[in-house]
PABA-334458 format. One record per atom (N, C-alpha, C, O, CB): atom name; x, z, y. Coordinates in steps of 0.1 Angstrom, whole numbers, padded with zeros to 4 digits, always signed. Glycine has a CB too. Layout:
# PABA-334458
NODE    a       u       w       v
NODE   CA       X       Z       Y
...
# end
This chain:
# PABA-334458
NODE    a       u       w       v
NODE    N   +1233   +0814   +0556
NODE   CA   +1246   +0811   +0560
NODE    C   +1253   +0821   +0550
NODE    O   +1249   +0832   +0548
NODE   CB   +1250   +0813   +0577
NODE    N   +1264   +0816   +0544
NODE   CA   +1273   +0823   +0533
NODE    C   +1282   +0833   +0542
NODE    O   +1282   +0831   +0554
NODE   CB   +1283   +0813   +0524
NODE    N   +1289   +0843   +0536
NODE   CA   +1298   +0851   +0543
NODE    C   +1310   +0843   +0546
NODE    O   +1317   +0846   +0556
NODE   CB   +1303   +0863   +0536
NODE    N   +1314   +0833   +0539
NODE   CA   +1326   +0823   +0542
NODE    C   +1322   +0817   +0554
NODE    O   +1329   +0818   +0564
NODE   CB   +1329   +0812   +0530
NODE    N   +1311   +0811   +0555
NODE   CA   +1307   +0804   +0569
NODE    C   +1307   +0814   +0581
NODE    O   +1313   +0811   +0591
NODE   CB   +1292   +0798   +0569
NODE    N   +1301   +0825   +0578
NODE   CA   +1301   +0835   +0589
NODE    C   +1315   +0839   +0593
NODE    O   +1316   +0841   +0605
NODE   CB   +1294   +0847   +0585
NODE    N   +1323   +0841   +0586
NODE   CA   +1337   +0843   +0588
NODE    C   +1345   +0834   +0596
NODE    O   +1354   +0838   +0605
NODE   CB   +1344   +0844   +0576
NODE    N   +1342   +0821   +0593
NODE   CA   +1347   +0810   +0600
NODE    C   +1342   +0810   +0614
NODE    O   +1350   +0808   +0623
NODE   CB   +1344   +0797   +0593
NODE    N   +1330   +0813   +0616
NODE   CA   +1324   +0815   +0630
NODE    C   +1326   +0828   +0636
NODE    O   +1321   +0831   +0647
NODE   CB   +1309   +0813   +0630
NODE    N   +1333   +0837   +0630
NODE   CA   +1337   +0849   +0636
NODE    C   +1324   +0858   +0638
NODE    O   +1322   +0865   +0648
NODE   CB   +1344   +0845   +0650
NODE    N   +1316   +0857   +0628
NODE   CA   +1304   +0867   +0627
NODE    C   +1306   +0877   +0619
NODE    O   +1298   +0887   +0619
NODE   CB   +1293   +0860   +0623
NODE    N   +1316   +0877   +0611
NODE   CA   +1321   +0889   +0601
NODE    C   +1334   +0887   +0599
NODE    O   +1339   +0876   +0602
NODE   CB   +1313   +0891   +0587
NODE    N   +1340   +0899   +0592
NODE   CA   +1354   +0900   +0590
NODE    C   +1358   +0899   +0574
NODE    O   +1369   +0898   +0570
NODE   CB   +1360   +0913   +0595
NODE    N   +1345   +0897   +0567
NODE   CA   +1346   +0898   +0553
NODE    C   +1340   +0887   +0546
NODE    O   +1328   +0886   +0547
NODE   CB   +1340   +0912   +0548
NODE    N   +1345   +0878   +0540
NODE   CA   +1340   +0866   +0533
NODE    C   +1335   +0869   +0519
NODE    O   +1329   +0860   +0513
NODE   CB   +1352   +0856   +0532
NODE    N   +1336   +0880   +0514
NODE   CA   +1332   +0884   +0501
NODE    C   +1317   +0885   +0499
NODE    O   +1309   +0886   +0509
NODE   CB   +1338   +0899   +0498
NODE    N   +1313   +0885   +0486
NODE   CA   +1300   +0886   +0483
NODE    C   +1295   +0902   +0481
NODE    O   +1299   +0909   +0473
NODE   CB   +1297   +0878   +0470
NODE    N   +1285   +0906   +0490
NODE   CA   +1281   +0919   +0490
NODE    C   +1274   +0923   +0477
NODE    O   +1273   +0935   +0475
NODE   CB   +1273   +0920   +0500
NODE    N   +1270   +0913   +0468
NODE   CA   +1262   +0917   +0456
NODE    C   +1271   +0920   +0445
NODE    O   +1270   +0930   +0438
NODE   CB   +1251   +0907   +0452
NODE    N   +1281   +0909   +0442
NODE   CA   +1290   +0911   +0430
NODE    C   +1304   +0913   +0434
NODE    O   +1313   +0912   +0425
NODE   CB   +1288   +0899   +0422
NODE    N   +1308   +0916   +0446
NODE   CA   +1320   +0918   +0452
NODE    C   +1331   +0907   +0448
NODE    O   +1343   +0910   +0446
NODE   CB   +1325   +0932   +0447
NODE    N   +1326   +0895   +0448
NODE   CA   +1336   +0884   +0446
NODE    C   +1344   +0882   +0459
NODE    O   +1338   +0884   +0470
NODE   CB   +1328   +0871   +0442
NODE    N   +1355   +0878   +0459
NODE   CA   +1363   +0877   +0472
NODE    C   +1358   +0867   +0482
NODE    O   +1359   +0869   +0494
NODE   CB   +1377   +0872   +0469
NODE    N   +1351   +0856   +0476
NODE   CA   +1345   +0847   +0487
NODE    C   +1332   +0844   +0483
NODE    O   +1330   +0841   +0472
NODE   CB   +1353   +0835   +0489
NODE    N   +1322   +0844   +0492
NODE   CA   +1308   +0841   +0491
NODE    C   +1307   +0828   +0498
NODE    O   +1305   +0827   +0510
NODE   CB   +1298   +0853   +0497
NODE    N   +1309   +0816   +0489
NODE   CA   +1307   +0803   +0495
NODE    C   +1296   +0795   +0488
NODE    O   +1291   +0800   +0478
NODE   CB   +1319   +0797   +0495
NODE    N   +1292   +0783   +0492
NODE   CA   +1282   +0777   +0485
NODE    C   +1283   +0775   +0470
NODE    O   +1273   +0776   +0462
NODE   CB   +1281   +0763   +0491
NODE    N   +1295   +0774   +0466
NODE   CA   +1299   +0772   +0452
NODE    C   +1296   +0786   +0444
NODE    O   +1290   +0786   +0433
NODE   CB   +1313   +0767   +0451
NODE    N   +1300   +0795   +0450
NODE   CA   +1296   +0809   +0445
NODE    C   +1281   +0810   +0444
NODE    O   +1277   +0812   +0433
NODE   CB   +1301   +0821   +0456
NODE    N   +1275   +0809   +0454
NODE   CA   +1260   +0810   +0454
NODE    C   +1253   +0803   +0442
NODE    O   +1246   +0808   +0434
NODE   CB   +1254   +0805   +0469
NODE    N   +1258   +0789   +0442
NODE   CA   +1251   +0781   +0433
NODE    C   +1255   +0781   +0418
NODE    O   +1248   +0778   +0409
NODE   CB   +1254   +0768   +0438
NODE    N   +1269   +0785   +0417
NODE   CA   +1273   +0784   +0402
NODE    C   +1278   +0798   +0397
NODE    O   +1275   +0801   +0386
NODE   CB   +1286   +0773   +0400
NODE    N   +1285   +0807   +0406
NODE   CA   +1291   +0818   +0402
NODE    C   +1283   +0830   +0401
NODE    O   +1284   +0839   +0392
NODE   CB   +1301   +0819   +0410
NODE    N   +1272   +0830   +0410
NODE   CA   +1263   +0843   +0411
NODE    C   +1254   +0844   +0398
NODE    O   +1243   +0840   +0397
NODE   CB   +1254   +0842   +0424
NODE    N   +1260   +0851   +0389
NODE   CA   +1253   +0852   +0376
NODE    C   +1241   +0860   +0377
NODE    O   +1233   +0858   +0368
NODE   CB   +1262   +0857   +0367
NODE    N   +1239   +0868   +0387
NODE   CA   +1227   +0876   +0388
NODE    C   +1215   +0867   +0391
NODE    O   +1204   +0870   +0388
NODE   CB   +1228   +0888   +0398
NODE    N   +1218   +0855   +0399
NODE   CA   +1207   +0847   +0402
NODE    C   +1204   +0838   +0390
NODE    O   +1192   +0837   +0387
NODE   CB   +1210   +0840   +0414
NODE    N   +1214   +0832   +0384
NODE   CA   +1212   +0824   +0374
NODE    C   +1206   +0831   +0359
NODE    O   +1200   +0825   +0351
NODE   CB   +1226   +0817   +0372
NODE    N   +1209   +0842   +0359
NODE   CA   +1204   +0851   +0348
NODE    C   +1190   +0852   +0348
NODE    O   +1183   +0854   +0338
NODE   CB   +1211   +0865   +0348
NODE    N   +1184   +0852   +0359
NODE   CA   +1170   +0853   +0363
NODE    C   +1163   +0840   +0359
NODE    O   +1152   +0840   +0354
NODE   CB   +1169   +0856   +0377
NODE    N   +1170   +0829   +0363
NODE   CA   +1163   +0815   +0363
NODE    C   +1165   +0808   +0349
NODE    O   +1156   +0802   +0343
NODE   CB   +1170   +0805   +0375
NODE    N   +1178   +0810   +0344
NODE   CA   +1182   +0802   +0331
NODE    C   +1181   +0813   +0319
NODE    O   +1185   +0824   +0320
NODE   CB   +1198   +0794   +0333
NODE    N   +1174   +0808   +0308
NODE   CA   +1174   +0816   +0297
NODE    C   +1188   +0819   +0292
NODE    O   +1197   +0811   +0293
NODE   CB   +1167   +0809   +0287
NODE    N   +1190   +0832   +0286
NODE   CA   +1203   +0837   +0283
NODE    C   +1211   +0829   +0274
NODE    O   +1223   +0827   +0276
NODE   CB   +1202   +0850   +0278
NODE    N   +1205   +0823   +0264
NODE   CA   +1213   +0815   +0255
NODE    C   +1217   +0802   +0261
NODE    O   +1226   +0795   +0255
NODE   CB   +1205   +0814   +0244
NODE    N   +1211   +0799   +0271
NODE   CA   +1217   +0785   +0280
NODE    C   +1225   +0787   +0291
NODE    O   +1232   +0778   +0296
NODE   CB   +1206   +0778   +0286
NODE    N   +1226   +0800   +0296
NODE   CA   +1234   +0804   +0308
NODE    C   +1248   +0798   +0307
NODE    O   +1253   +0791   +0316
NODE   CB   +1234   +0820   +0308
NODE    N   +1256   +0801   +0296
NODE   CA   +1269   +0797   +0295
NODE    C   +1271   +0783   +0296
NODE    O   +1281   +0778   +0302
NODE   CB   +1274   +0802   +0283
NODE    N   +1262   +0776   +0291
NODE   CA   +1263   +0760   +0291
NODE    C   +1261   +0755   +0304
NODE    O   +1267   +0746   +0308
NODE   CB   +1254   +0752   +0282
NODE    N   +1250   +0762   +0311
NODE   CA   +1246   +0757   +0324
NODE    C   +1258   +0759   +0335
NODE    O   +1260   +0750   +0344
NODE   CB   +1233   +0765   +0327
NODE    N   +1265   +0771   +0334
NODE   CA   +1274   +0775   +0344
NODE    C   +1288   +0767   +0341
NODE    O   +1297   +0766   +0349
NODE   CB   +1276   +0791   +0343
NODE    N   +1289   +0762   +0329
NODE   CA   +1302   +0753   +0326
NODE    C   +1300   +0739   +0326
NODE    O   +1309   +0732   +0321
NODE   CB   +1309   +0756   +0313
NODE    N   +1289   +0734   +0331
NODE   CA   +1288   +0719   +0331
NODE    C   +1296   +0715   +0342
NODE    O   +1299   +0722   +0352
NODE   CB   +1271   +0713   +0332
NODE    N   +1299   +0701   +0341
NODE   CA   +1307   +0695   +0350
NODE    C   +1299   +0693   +0363
NODE    O   +1288   +0688   +0362
NODE   CB   +1313   +0682   +0344
NODE    N   +1305   +0695   +0374
NODE   CA   +1296   +0692   +0387
NODE    C   +1304   +0686   +0399
NODE    O   +1305   +0691   +0410
NODE   CB   +1289   +0706   +0391
NODE    N   +1308   +0673   +0395
NODE   CA   +1316   +0666   +0404
NODE    C   +1305   +0656   +0413
NODE    O   +1309   +0649   +0422
NODE   CB   +1327   +0657   +0395
NODE    N   +1293   +0658   +0411
NODE   CA   +1282   +0652   +0418
NODE    C   +1280   +0662   +0431
NODE    O   +1283   +0674   +0431
NODE   CB   +1269   +0650   +0408
NODE    N   +1274   +0656   +0441
NODE   CA   +1269   +0667   +0451
NODE    C   +1261   +0677   +0446
NODE    O   +1255   +0674   +0435
NODE   CB   +1261   +0661   +0461
NODE    N   +1260   +0689   +0451
NODE   CA   +1255   +0701   +0445
NODE    C   +1240   +0699   +0441
NODE    O   +1236   +0705   +0431
NODE   CB   +1258   +0712   +0455
NODE    N   +1233   +0693   +0449
NODE   CA   +1218   +0692   +0447
NODE    C   +1217   +0682   +0434
NODE    O   +1208   +0684   +0426
NODE   CB   +1209   +0687   +0461
NODE    N   +1224   +0671   +0433
NODE   CA   +1223   +0662   +0423
NODE    C   +1227   +0670   +0409
NODE    O   +1221   +0668   +0399
NODE   CB   +1231   +0650   +0425
NODE    N   +1239   +0678   +0411
NODE   CA   +1243   +0686   +0399
NODE    C   +1232   +0695   +0395
NODE    O   +1231   +0697   +0383
NODE   CB   +1256   +0694   +0402
NODE    N   +1224   +0702   +0404
NODE   CA   +1215   +0713   +0401
NODE    C   +1204   +0704   +0393
NODE    O   +1200   +0708   +0382
NODE   CB   +1210   +0722   +0415
NODE    N   +1199   +0695   +0398
NODE   CA   +1188   +0687   +0392
NODE    C   +1191   +0683   +0378
NODE    O   +1184   +0685   +0368
NODE   CB   +1185   +0676   +0399
NODE    N   +1203   +0677   +0378
NODE   CA   +1207   +0670   +0363
NODE    C   +1210   +0682   +0355
NODE    O   +1206   +0681   +0343
NODE   CB   +1221   +0660   +0362
NODE    N   +1216   +0693   +0360
NODE   CA   +1219   +0705   +0351
NODE    C   +1205   +0710   +0346
NODE    O   +1204   +0712   +0334
NODE   CB   +1226   +0716   +0358
NODE    N   +1195   +0713   +0354
NODE   CA   +1183   +0718   +0350
NODE    C   +1176   +0709   +0340
NODE    O   +1170   +0713   +0330
NODE   CB   +1176   +0721   +0362
NODE    N   +1177   +0695   +0343
NODE   CA   +1170   +0685   +0333
NODE    C   +1177   +0684   +0319
NODE    O   +1171   +0680   +0309
NODE   CB   +1168   +0671   +0339
NODE    N   +1191   +0688   +0321
NODE   CA   +1199   +0685   +0309
NODE    C   +1197   +0697   +0300
NODE    O   +1200   +0695   +0288
NODE   CB   +1216   +0682   +0312
NODE    N   +1192   +0708   +0303
NODE   CA   +1189   +0719   +0295
NODE    C   +1173   +0720   +0292
NODE    O   +1168   +0731   +0289
NODE   CB   +1194   +0731   +0302
NODE    N   +1168   +0709   +0294
NODE   CA   +1153   +0707   +0290
NODE    C   +1144   +0719   +0298
NODE    O   +1134   +0724   +0293
NODE   CB   +1151   +0709   +0272
NODE    N   +1150   +0720   +0311
NODE   CA   +1140   +0730   +0318
NODE    C   +1137   +0743   +0310
NODE    O   +1126   +0749   +0310
NODE   CB   +1126   +0723   +0319
NODE    N   +1146   +0748   +0303
NODE   CA   +1144   +0761   +0295
NODE    C   +1145   +0772   +0305
NODE    O   +1155   +0780   +0305
NODE   CB   +1155   +0763   +0282
NODE    N   +1136   +0774   +0313
NODE   CA   +1136   +0784   +0323
NODE    C   +1127   +0797   +0317
NODE    O   +1117   +0795   +0310
NODE   CB   +1131   +0779   +0338
NODE    N   +1131   +0808   +0320
NODE   CA   +1124   +0820   +0318
NODE    C   +1111   +0819   +0325
NODE    O   +1111   +0816   +0337
NODE   CB   +1133   +0833   +0321
NODE    N   +1099   +0823   +0319
NODE   CA   +1087   +0822   +0327
NODE    C   +1075   +0827   +0320
NODE    O   +1064   +0828   +0325
NODE   CB   +1084   +0808   +0331
# end
């Protein structure tokens, strides 16, 4: 559960991300904005392209299409 969801359910008073101090830790932040996570998964030269892709599709479809469109250039 993200901090934004926890705040909606009155489990916390802070919706921010504890790792990068972003004001809101929601699903979009976790999947697109949390550079620390993606920097580990996506090669550095592809990271900017990956984070700026259009994501009007549901998040899982966006993730699968995004990973496929960068030819799975993963660090490994």
